[in-house]
N, C-alpha and C positions, 0 to 999 in steps of 0.2 A: 576903617573900610570893612564893609560886611563881607564875610566869607560866602562864596557861592555854593550852591548845590552842584555837584559834578555828576554827569551822567555818561556812562559808556555807551556809544551808539555804533552799530555795525549794519543797520538796515534790516536786521531780523525782526520777526514779530515780537519775541520777548524783549528786545531792546526798545522797540517802539512803545510797548506797554510801560517800560521803565521811564521813558520820556514823558508819557502822559502822567504817571504817578508823580514824577519829580516836578512837572509843571504845576500841578495842584499843590504840592508841598511848598514849592518856592513862593507861590501866591500866598499861602497861609503864613509863611515865615516873613514875607516881604523882602526876599533876597534874590539876587540874580541867579541865572541858570547857565552852566557852562557845559557844552556838548563836546565830548572828546572821542575822536576816532583814532585808533592806533593799529598799525599793521606793519609787519616786516616784509610784505610782498614786494613793495617798491624797492627795498634795499637789495633783496635777493634776485629778483627777476628784471626790474628796470622797465622804463617806458619803451625802450627800443624793441624789446621782445613783444610787448603788447601791440606795437605798431606793425611788426612783422606778421603777427597773427590776425591783424585787422580787427582788434578788439580795443575798447577803451582802456587807457592805462589805469592802474590802481589809484593813482592820484585823482584822476577825473571821477572815478567811481566814488572815492572817499568824499570828494566835494559834493557830489550829488546826494550822498547819504546824509551828510551833516546839514546841507541846505534843506533837504526834505524834512529832516527832524526839526530844524529851526522854524520852518513854516508851520509845522504841526503844533509847536508850542505857541506861536503867535496866534494861530486860529483858536486854540483852546484857552490860552491865558494871555491876551494881548497886553496886559499890564506888566508881565514878567520880562525883564531885560535878559537877552540871550547873547552869549558869545560862543564861538566855536574854536576848536583846535584840532588840527590833523598832524599826527607825528608818525614817522617811519620807525616804529619801536614796538617791542613786545607789549601787548595790551596791559598785562599785569603790572609791568614796571611803570608804564606811563600813568596808569590810573592811581597806583599807590603814590607816585610822586605828586600828582595833582591833588591827591587827598590831603597832603600836608598843609595846604592852605584852603581847604574846603570845610564847609559846615558838615557835609556828609557826602558819601558816594552812593549813587543809585545805579543798580545793575539789573539786567534781565537774568533769569535763571540759566539760560543758555544763549549762545550766539549762533552765527551762521555755521552750518555743518554739524549741529548737534544731532545726535542719533535719536534721542528720546527727550522731548521737551520737558517732561516732568522730572528728569534727573538733572542734578546740578552740573554746570559746566566747569571746566578747569579754571577759566579766567575768573569767574565769580568766586570760586572757592579760594583761589590764590590771593585775590584782592582782599577778601574778608579775613584771610589769615594774617596779612601783613600790614594792612592800612592802619594808620594812626588816628583816623577819625571814624565815626560810625559808618557802617556800610549797610545799606538796605538792599536786599535781594528780592526782586519781585518773583515769587514762586510761579513756575509755569503751570499750565493746565493741559491735560492730555487732549482736550478737544480743541485747543488752540484759541479759545475765546477768553477774553478778560473777565474777571469777576465784576459784576455790576452791583451786587448787594453790599450795602454798608450796614454794619452791625452796631456802630457807636460804641465799640469796645476795644481797648488796648490791653493786650495781655503781656504781663511781665513775669518772667521766670526769675525768682529770687534765689541767688546762690549764696555763697559765703559773704558775710557782711563786708569783710575787708577788701573784697575784689569787685563789689557790685555797685558802688556809689554812682559812678557815671551812668551805668545802665538804668538805675532807678531814676535819676534826674532826667535822662532822655525820655523815659516812658511818661513821666509826669508832664513834661513839656508837650509831648505829642498828644496826650489826653486833653491838656488845657487848650491847645490850638483847635482841636476838633470838637470840644465840648463833649468828649466821650468819657465813659466810665473806665477807670483803670482797675483791672483785676490783677492783683498780685498773688502769685501762687508759690508756695514753698513745699516741695515734695519731701517726704521722709520715708525711711524704711527701718524695720527692726531686723538687725542681723540675725541669721539663723542660730548662731552660737549663744544668743542671749535669751532664747526661748526656754521654757521649762515645761516639764511634764505635769507639774502639780496644777490641778484644775483651778485652785484658788489664786494662783499667782500668774496664770498664763497671760493675763492682759497687762500686767504691770510694766514689762519692758516696752511694750508698744505705746502705752500712755506716756511714758517718760520721753520717748523719741518724738511723739506728737507734740508734747509740751515744749520741748527744745525747738522744734520747727516753728511753733507759734511765737516763741520768744525771739528767735532769729528774724522772723518776718516783721515783728513789731519794731525791733531795734534798727533794722535796715530801713524801714519806711518812715519812721516818726520824724527824724530830723529833716528829711527832704520834704515830707508832706506839709510841714508847717509853712513852707515857702509857696505852696500852691493850694491856698484855702478853698478855691472854687472847684477843685477836682474831686469828683466822687470816687472813693476808693473801696473796693471789695477785697478783703483779705481772706485768703483761703489756704489751708494746709491740706495735703492730699497724700495718702499712702501709695507708694509705688515708685518705680524708677522715674527720675525727673524727665527723662526723654519721653517716655510714654505719656506721662501726665500732661506735659506741654503740647505734645502732638494732638492728643485727644481734645484739649481745650482750644486749639488753634482753629477748629472747624468753624466757629462762629466769632472769630476775632478779625479786626481790620489790620492789626499789626502785632507780631510777636517780638518782644524785645528781650534779648539775652546778653549777658556780659561775656566778654572774650577772655579766656585764660591762655595767654601766649606760652608756647613751648618752642622756643627758637632752635633748640637742639634737634627737633624732629622734623620730618619731611612735611610738605604741604598736605593738608587733609587731617593731620593730627595736631596741628598747631592750636586749634581753638578749644580743645576739650570735647568730650563726647556729646554733651548736651547741645552746644552750638553747632557742631558738625551735623548731628542728626536733624536738628531743626532746619538747617539750610537745605538738606536733601529731601525732607519729607513733610515739612509743615504745610498746612492747608491755607496759609495766608502769607503775605509778605513778612520777611524776617529782618529785623534790625540787629546787627551784631555791634555791640559797643565795647571797644577795648578799654581795659583799665588804663587810666592816664590819658584818655582821649581829651582833646582840647574842647573848650566850650564854644558855643556858636559865636 
């Protein structure tokens, strides 16, 4: 049985953009789409209070939200099979649980009640931190409008080889589905204590770190690349903090893929490592966070 793409929906503009992106992605993958709405309002307030106030109950509102999202998918991608789920539960818990049997989770950057759409919401961050499958977060836009430009480019941030195989494979698959170029970037820096005042030796430490970055890039990509011979790959090393390098490169990418480094002993927001955390907050394109050990499609 094919795993579905799961989308968190709450009726907000960011979640509707996530629905659109996920509908296109489901069509590319040939998999079903599952729309999930989760809220604790019904549990705490109940339908009786809503009736006393003369307002629709949260359950009715939730049904309207998922029904509207399902119609949106059918209008956009009539070939995609859609199912829906409404649960009276914390959204993070419900989505992480649904992700256990999903090909990927797709979320808007913020939901209802977000103060600033271009900042990442707590639900999206929490799900990205704990989900066992890839999580795609549709970055918000300050003007509230979806991006219409397609660049034909998937951007992959290459981290340590031992922790990035799943992210690399995910990026190759996305590039193959879209017929897009895969740009794989490995950032490097020369620690200050390795510099020297001698003018003839000043460049040697930097060249060594750049060479190591290139070797890591090759070793990380080569084994997976052989499985995707039709994907065009651009390999690039860049000097500077990985966070800044990837943010700059995300301006003309359709998707940024990064691996997740789990830190279960720390609070939400620091689970993912600084690169993934920064990408989720500030990238100029959708971000896919792929955890180490994520299941295949």
